[in-house]
Every structure is written in C-alpha cells, then in structure tokens.
C-alpha positions as CSV (number, residue, x, y, z in Angstrom):
1,M,6.5,24.9,14.2
2,A,4.2,23.7,11.1
3,R,5.2,20.3,11.9
4,D,3.8,20.6,15.5
5,G,0.5,21.9,14.4
6,A,0.4,18.6,12.0
7,Q,1.1,16.2,14.5
8,E,-1.3,17.8,16.6
9,S,-3.8,17.5,14.0
10,H,-2.7,13.9,13.7
11,D,-2.9,13.0,17.1
12,T,-6.6,14.0,17.2
13,L,-7.7,11.9,14.2
14,K,-10.6,9.6,15.0
15,A,-11.7,6.4,13.3
16,P,-13.8,6.5,10.1
17,N,-17.2,6.3,11.4
18,A,-20.0,3.7,11.2
19,L,-21.2,4.8,7.8
20,L,-17.9,4.6,6.2
21,L,-17.5,1.0,7.9
22,L,-20.7,-0.1,6.7
23,L,-19.3,1.1,3.2
24,E,-17.1,-1.7,3.5
25,G,-19.8,-3.7,2.1
26,R,-18.9,-2.8,-1.2
27,A,-15.7,-4.6,-1.5
28,P,-17.0,-7.7,-3.6
29,W,-18.7,-5.1,-6.0
30,E,-15.3,-4.0,-6.4
31,Y,-14.0,-7.3,-7.3
32,A,-17.0,-7.8,-9.8
33,A,-16.2,-4.4,-11.0
34,M,-12.5,-5.7,-11.7
35,V,-13.7,-8.6,-13.8
36,A,-16.2,-6.7,-15.6
37,S,-13.8,-3.8,-16.5
38,S,-11.3,-5.8,-17.9
39,P,-11.6,-4.9,-21.4
40,V,-11.8,-1.1,-20.9
41,L,-9.1,-1.3,-18.2
42,N,-6.8,-3.4,-20.3
43,R,-7.3,-0.6,-23.1
44,L,-6.0,1.9,-20.7
45,L,-3.1,-0.2,-19.6
46,D,-2.1,-0.9,-23.0
47,K,-1.2,2.9,-23.1
48,L,1.2,1.9,-20.4
49,P,4.9,0.3,-20.7
50,P,4.4,-3.2,-20.2
51,G,5.9,-5.0,-17.2
52,D,9.6,-5.7,-17.6
53,G,9.2,-9.1,-15.7
54,H,10.8,-7.6,-12.3
55,P,9.9,-9.2,-9.1
56,V,6.9,-7.9,-7.1
57,L,6.5,-9.1,-3.6
58,V,3.0,-8.8,-2.0
59,F,2.2,-8.1,1.6
60,P,-1.3,-9.3,2.8
61,G,-3.3,-7.0,5.2
62,L,-3.7,-7.5,9.0
63,G,-5.5,-11.1,9.6
64,A,-5.3,-12.1,5.8
65,A,-3.0,-14.4,4.1
66,D,-1.7,-14.9,0.8
67,F,-4.8,-16.2,-0.6
68,T,-6.4,-12.5,-0.4
69,T,-3.7,-11.0,-2.6
70,I,-4.4,-13.7,-5.4
71,P,-6.4,-11.5,-7.7
72,L,-3.8,-8.7,-7.3
73,R,-0.7,-11.0,-8.3
74,N,-2.7,-12.6,-11.0
75,F,-2.9,-8.8,-12.4
76,L,0.7,-8.2,-12.1
77,R,1.4,-11.3,-13.7
78,D,-0.8,-10.5,-16.5
79,R,0.8,-7.2,-16.7
80,G,4.4,-8.9,-17.1
81,Y,5.7,-9.1,-14.0
82,E,6.7,-11.7,-11.5
83,P,4.6,-11.6,-8.5
84,Y,5.2,-13.2,-5.2
85,A,3.3,-13.9,-2.0
86,W,4.9,-13.1,1.2
87,E,4.5,-16.7,2.6
88,Q,4.3,-15.7,6.1
89,G,0.7,-17.1,6.9
90,F,-1.6,-15.2,8.2
91,N,-0.6,-11.4,8.9
92,L,-0.9,-11.0,12.6
93,G,1.3,-8.6,13.3
94,P,5.0,-8.2,13.7
95,R,5.9,-11.5,15.8
96,D,9.0,-12.9,16.7
97,G,10.5,-13.9,13.4
98,V,8.1,-12.5,10.8
99,L,9.7,-9.6,10.2
100,Q,13.2,-11.4,9.4
101,G,11.2,-14.1,7.2
102,C,10.4,-11.1,5.0
103,L,13.9,-9.7,5.1
104,D,14.9,-13.3,3.7
105,R,12.4,-13.7,1.2
106,A,13.2,-10.5,-0.3
107,D,17.0,-11.2,-0.2
108,L,16.2,-14.8,-2.2
109,L,14.1,-13.0,-4.5
110,A,16.7,-10.1,-5.1
111,R,19.1,-13.0,-5.8
112,R,17.1,-15.1,-7.7
113,H,16.5,-12.4,-10.2
114,G,19.7,-10.5,-10.1
115,K,17.6,-7.0,-10.0
116,P,15.9,-5.0,-7.4
117,L,12.3,-5.9,-6.2
118,S,9.4,-3.8,-5.9
119,L,7.1,-4.1,-2.9
120,I,3.7,-3.7,-2.5
121,G,1.5,-3.7,1.0
122,W,-1.9,-4.1,1.5
123,S,-3.2,-2.1,4.7
124,L,-0.5,-3.3,7.6
125,G,1.2,-5.3,5.0
126,G,2.2,-1.8,3.5
127,V,4.0,-1.3,7.0
128,Y,5.9,-4.4,6.2
129,A,6.9,-2.8,2.8
130,R,8.2,0.1,4.0
131,E,10.2,-1.6,6.5
132,I,12.1,-3.9,4.5
133,A,12.6,-1.1,1.8
134,K,14.6,0.8,4.8
135,E,16.4,-2.1,5.5
136,R,17.5,-3.2,1.9
137,P,17.2,0.1,-0.4
138,Q,19.8,-1.0,-2.6
139,Q,17.6,-4.1,-3.5
140,T,14.4,-2.5,-3.7
141,R,12.9,-0.7,-7.0
142,C,10.0,1.0,-5.2
143,V,7.0,0.6,-2.7
144,I,3.4,0.7,-3.1
145,T,0.9,0.8,-0.1
146,L,-2.7,0.1,-0.3
147,G,-4.8,2.1,2.6
148,T,-1.7,1.8,5.1
149,P,-2.0,3.4,8.3
150,F,1.7,4.8,8.8
151,T,0.9,8.0,10.4
152,G,-1.5,9.9,12.4
153,H,-2.8,8.6,15.9
154,P,-2.6,4.7,16.5
155,R,-6.4,4.5,17.3
156,A,-7.5,6.3,14.1
157,T,-8.5,2.9,12.9
158,N,-11.3,0.6,13.4
159,A,-9.0,-2.5,13.5
160,W,-6.6,-1.4,16.5
161,R,-8.4,-3.5,19.1
162,F,-8.1,-6.4,16.7
163,Y,-4.4,-5.7,16.2
164,E,-3.7,-5.6,20.0
165,L,-5.7,-9.1,20.6
166,V,-4.1,-11.1,17.6
167,S,-0.4,-9.7,17.7
168,G,-0.3,-9.3,21.6
169,Q,1.1,-5.8,21.3
170,S,0.3,-2.0,22.3
171,V,-0.6,0.3,19.5
172,H,0.9,2.9,22.1
173,D,4.6,2.7,20.8
174,P,5.8,6.4,20.5
175,E,9.3,5.3,19.3
176,L,8.0,2.7,16.7
177,L,5.5,5.4,15.4
178,E,7.9,7.8,14.7
179,Q,9.9,5.4,12.6
180,V,7.4,3.9,10.5
181,R,6.1,7.4,9.9
182,Q,9.2,7.8,8.1
183,A,9.3,7.0,4.2
184,P,11.5,4.8,2.5
185,P,14.7,6.2,0.7
186,V,13.1,4.9,-2.4
187,P,9.9,5.7,-4.6
188,T,7.5,5.3,-2.2
189,T,3.6,5.7,-3.1
190,S,0.7,5.6,-1.2
191,I,-2.8,4.9,-2.5
192,Y,-5.6,5.6,-0.2
193,S,-9.1,6.3,-0.3
194,R,-11.2,9.3,1.8
195,S,-14.1,6.7,1.7
196,D,-11.9,4.0,3.5
197,G,-13.7,2.2,6.4
198,V,-11.3,0.7,8.5
199,V,-8.3,3.5,8.5
200,A,-8.6,7.2,8.7
201,W,-7.5,8.2,5.2
202,Q,-5.1,11.1,6.6
203,C,-3.0,8.1,8.4
204,S,-2.2,7.2,4.8
205,I,-0.5,10.6,3.8
206,N,3.4,10.3,3.3
207,D,5.1,13.7,4.2
208,E,6.5,15.6,1.2
209,G,9.9,14.4,-0.2
210,P,11.4,13.9,-3.7
211,L,10.5,9.9,-3.7
212,A,7.6,10.3,-1.7
213,E,3.9,10.9,-3.2
214,N,0.2,10.3,-2.4
215,I,-2.9,8.7,-5.2
216,E,-6.2,9.1,-3.7
217,V,-9.0,6.5,-5.4
218,H,-12.4,5.8,-4.6
219,A,-12.5,2.4,-3.0
220,S,-13.0,0.5,0.0
221,H,-10.2,-0.3,2.4
222,I,-11.2,-4.4,2.1
223,G,-11.5,-4.0,-1.6
224,M,-8.3,-1.8,-2.7
225,G,-6.0,-4.6,-3.8
226,M,-9.4,-5.5,-6.5
227,N,-10.2,-1.8,-7.4
228,P,-9.8,-0.9,-10.8
229,L,-8.7,2.6,-10.0
230,A,-6.0,0.9,-7.7
231,L,-4.7,-1.5,-10.2
232,Y,-4.0,1.3,-13.0
233,A,-2.1,3.2,-10.4
234,I,-0.2,0.3,-9.2
235,A,0.4,-0.7,-13.0
236,D,1.2,3.3,-14.0
237,R,3.8,3.3,-10.5
238,L,5.6,-0.2,-11.6
239,A,6.4,1.1,-15.2
240,Q,8.3,4.0,-13.9
241,D,12.0,3.6,-14.1
242,P,13.5,4.5,-11.0
243,A,16.2,6.5,-12.2
244,R,14.2,8.7,-13.5
245,W,11.0,8.5,-11.4
246,Q,8.0,11.1,-11.4
247,R,5.1,11.6,-9.6
248,F,1.9,10.2,-10.7
249,D,0.2,12.4,-13.2
250,A,-3.5,13.0,-12.3
251,S,-4.0,15.8,-15.1
252,G,-6.3,15.3,-18.0
253,A,-8.7,12.6,-17.9
254,R,-7.4,11.1,-14.9
255,K,-8.4,14.1,-12.9
256,W,-11.9,12.7,-12.8
257,F,-10.7,9.5,-11.1
258,F,-7.5,10.3,-9.1
259,K,-6.1,13.1,-7.0
260,T,-2.7,13.5,-5.6
261,A,-2.1,15.0,-2.2
262,A,0.6,16.8,-0.4
263,A,1.3,16.1,3.4
264,A,-1.9,16.8,5.4
C-alpha cells in the first residue's frame, strides 16, 4: 500500500519551475569553482584512498557528447583511475545500436583491464550506466549517476520534449519506465540536487535497498559533473571496496555539505 502511495506521488511530480531552470546559468561558476577550489579539494581528497587504477566508463547527458565529460574524466585520471569516454557520439536517446555499442565497449574495457569497471552517467547517461550494470553485473564494480531521472513521472523534467524530438520516441512507456526504476544488483549511488533546474530531484531517488543510496549536493544539473561537492562524492564512492561496500557517511563536517536520503 505504501508503494502505491509513493507511486501516486511520483506520478504527480512536475518539472522544476522557471526559477530553478534559470539558475542553471550558474554552471560556468561551478566549473570555475572546481578550478579555484582544487588546492582545498585536493587536501580533502588526500584523506581518501587513492585510485586503484580500475577503469571507469563515463556516459554524457542528453544532447551532449564526450567533450562535456572531459573535466570529469581528467579529475578521475588525476585521482588514479583509468577513465574512458563512451564513444557513441551525441547522446540522442536509445537509438538503434547505441545500447549494444555501450555493452560492447564495457566488454572491451573489462577484457582489457581484467577487472570490473565503474560506470558513471550524467543525466540520461546514468540510465545507460544502470542498464549496462544490469546486463553485465559481474563486470561492474559500481554505478554512480548524476541528476539521472530513473523514476517518477516521465514529464517531470524540462527536457522531455527535447528527448522526444531527438530520439523519435515517446517518454510514455510504462514497461520501460518500470525496468529503468529498478536499481542494478551492484553498489549504486545517485547524486542529486534539490536545486536541479532540469530534472525534478525526486526522480533521482533510489528505492531503499542494501546496495542503493542517494547523496544530495548543492549543484545545478548542467554543472553537476564539474561541481566540487559532486566530485568529492564520486571520489569517495569509487574508493569503496565493493566486497565491503558501505553507504556514504554524511556525518561530522560532511553534514554541512551533503545529505543522504531514503526513498521518497
């Protein structure tokens, strides 16, 4: 019964209002903050385990291509990981061959490194990351999504019309939506922001589960992959040992910058 109530609440969600959408203009400042805060951020990151060299496949958001994930991939490389672009061109939705291309790339990287890889997806890219992990759980170390709308009403974003235009598909597909809602059987982290001007933040909340979590940061949707707080959370999650995975610790000084959330 509680599940039905939660579903009804999700179905009545609306896209972020005009003010939040306007605030997406702060994305360049988040990039500037990433650059300016590098010395401080690096000191904080030094308290985390360094990267272990495992591969990380990064998926761009709707209408974006690999150049938009360069700052994020450079950050991952500096942390000691082996980041890779998705190499599928512009993300225009699940066109013919795209999902298979992503699976093939994940298979290639797993073979090349001989170890599981982490998957990071920004916005719609997070849906790809989650679905790849469901198809290849044995070769997936963890999944991290940034402002990804994997639950809630399909029109609770300010991008659904653009999605239908470029993908040629309708956002109304109940069977597909139910599939996307299910978290992968691997450690899965959703990083989201209540001030997201593109996606209603409730659409980025994982249901409760032993391997699923939600981390709230102060960020725009467009700038989330360059936001210092989001980058710190990503580094913290990638440093987790999957065999002894624990949820993000938002206590102590972290409580001033991060919040964790249960299912909405």
